[in-house]
Steps between C-alpha positions, in 0.01 A plus 500: 500500500430299192756227524348232277347504157410262215683506170295488176312179456594447134804604299288656224375765743839671501452581131124552510487729803845662503645469147814318612632154429436232758782424748772271365484307829169422666419710802359334810126541562555678837768764527638574849784733623843410360348260252536545120235695312474721196437867433447720197713806427564736211740336259738792460562865595221740398552837344321802651260543211386138527446535874293813459280326245443216745393742770251719309328543166681698231410869463337620184825669396669160500228325299714490188805347669549124442431295809799385702504132585525395864759235584378144502412334831749249628430204733779448754561231755581617852476440870187610685635738764722792401871507572622864530812569302684617811484157673848388601479122472287209383393426856392862548312489168315188606406641837370830366318369195257296707379823663490698174228325303277810535586871460278780631432733203490799733864459605682352201673832434646518855551133593864392465372155399304617194607855415774406253272268299222759495717794390668279237160426347531127576127445507339173403171315478463173691248271328293287732176302496415589861654596830445388858404697810397395847147574619513566877133586557442172680810565712672222311709539186287368212704484177303670223560500123440833335465523119323696230129429467536429131794258546742715301858504648604789719786727412652636822735799506849417631866595506797288391866508587820323392757439777860389443706352778873528554549158341301597196176326594197679359156495659210654301211566731167684524244635750129577485378856558211560740257775574282590805177299518349621829184617317495228232170315496670162462864520609422676831382158625842342483830497690535514876267723705642831611745520209470732208331320212702467182427365153703430191518774242308326223523665159237533231594321180499822301762655731767230471725679252446837662604364840812334361611808310390799712747737656562441872312816600194381298507138611331560835186597316446129436500419871128469577261240644343258255115502498359257750218387269761377249638253753370183662620332819462138599633308807733216414630193681857377542647807321823467698565134435 
């Protein structure tokens, strides 16, 4: 699982890379489960016509129609680690969220933890500078920082949820979607031996709006492995201090 990532290194990158305002409150450099982070979602409900335009080019017959604007992107503060809306208590929410920082893209439509958020179209993009994985090839866990080769921030596909407790307490939370990486030239090196290899579902910049606004049945088309040659991996020291 990818349980640690770096927030953007400068506030201006939120606008430059994702067209959203910088967080009102500074986000910590390293984001861990149950810690505060930020995610990007569509700012309001999307009409069917706008969604269809996000998913595919307009047909020739529609060439004369005025373009429909997509909703603006919205930066939202939330807890890293999703809290399902059916949790009964704050203590239950805290216990479950630590284990729900990643969601398998293959099972989001059937998992009780993520199904409601997926079917409700509560998709998001999690901006990050890099993420951490353990390299076990030496038989010891070597923390490794993985980022884009060009230094541009990563936009990772995720789901968000808003949970309300019996006392009115609200927890906004999010999870990172993952895809299989058994055959990936880079990511197959990481995580413990014998386990299925997984990697974050990293989005191409040109697909951000389409991902946020696609219909649920179309959204799985975005769940694919990111090219290995676009990523770089470097061992780091003291990543857990």
